[in-house]
C-alpha positions as CSV (number, residue, x, y, z in Angstrom):
1,M,0.0,-0.1,0.0
2,A,2.7,2.4,0.8
3,D,4.6,1.8,-2.5
4,K,1.4,2.9,-4.3
5,E,1.2,5.9,-2.3
6,V,4.7,6.9,-2.9
7,Q,4.3,6.2,-6.6
8,E,1.3,8.3,-6.8
9,A,3.0,11.1,-5.0
10,N,6.0,10.9,-7.2
11,E,3.8,11.1,-10.2
12,A,1.9,14.3,-8.8
13,Y,5.4,15.8,-8.1
14,L,6.7,15.1,-11.8
15,D,3.4,16.5,-13.1
16,A,3.7,19.7,-11.1
17,Y,7.4,20.0,-12.1
18,A,6.5,19.6,-15.7
19,A,3.7,22.3,-15.4
20,R,6.0,24.7,-13.7
21,K,8.7,24.2,-16.5
22,K,6.2,24.9,-19.1
23,E,5.0,28.2,-17.3
24,E,8.5,29.3,-16.7
25,A,9.3,28.8,-20.4
26,A,6.2,30.7,-21.5
27,Y,7.0,33.5,-19.0
28,N,10.7,33.8,-20.3
29,N,9.5,33.8,-23.9
30,A,6.9,36.5,-23.1
31,E,9.5,38.7,-21.4
32,R,12.0,38.2,-24.2
33,L,9.3,39.4,-26.6
34,E,8.3,42.3,-24.4
35,K,12.0,43.5,-24.4
36,L,12.2,43.0,-28.1
37,I,9.1,45.1,-28.8
38,S,10.4,47.8,-26.4
39,R,13.7,48.3,-28.2
40,E,12.1,48.3,-31.5
41,L,9.6,51.0,-30.5
42,T,12.5,53.0,-29.0
43,R,14.5,52.7,-32.3
44,R,11.4,53.6,-34.5
45,T,10.3,56.7,-32.4
46,G,14.2,57.7,-32.1
47,R,14.5,57.5,-35.9
48,S,11.5,59.7,-36.6
49,D,12.9,62.4,-34.4
50,R,16.0,62.4,-36.5
51,E,14.2,62.3,-39.7
52,N,12.0,65.2,-38.9
53,R,15.1,67.3,-37.8
54,N,16.8,66.4,-41.2
55,N,13.7,67.4,-43.1
56,R,13.4,70.7,-41.5
57,W,17.1,71.7,-42.1
58,S,17.7,70.3,-45.5
59,A,17.0,72.3,-48.6
């Protein structure tokens, strides 16, 4: 009887571990994409400022 309980507890542990790893991977991917989008937006908004300055002062 105890062996069956230990096996069930081990399976529950492994299921929880697998779920945590999946959630961690999803979180890390979302965080990576958030940083990518932030950099891209910063780059694009900075570029438009330079383009506006260049257009104002060029003939």
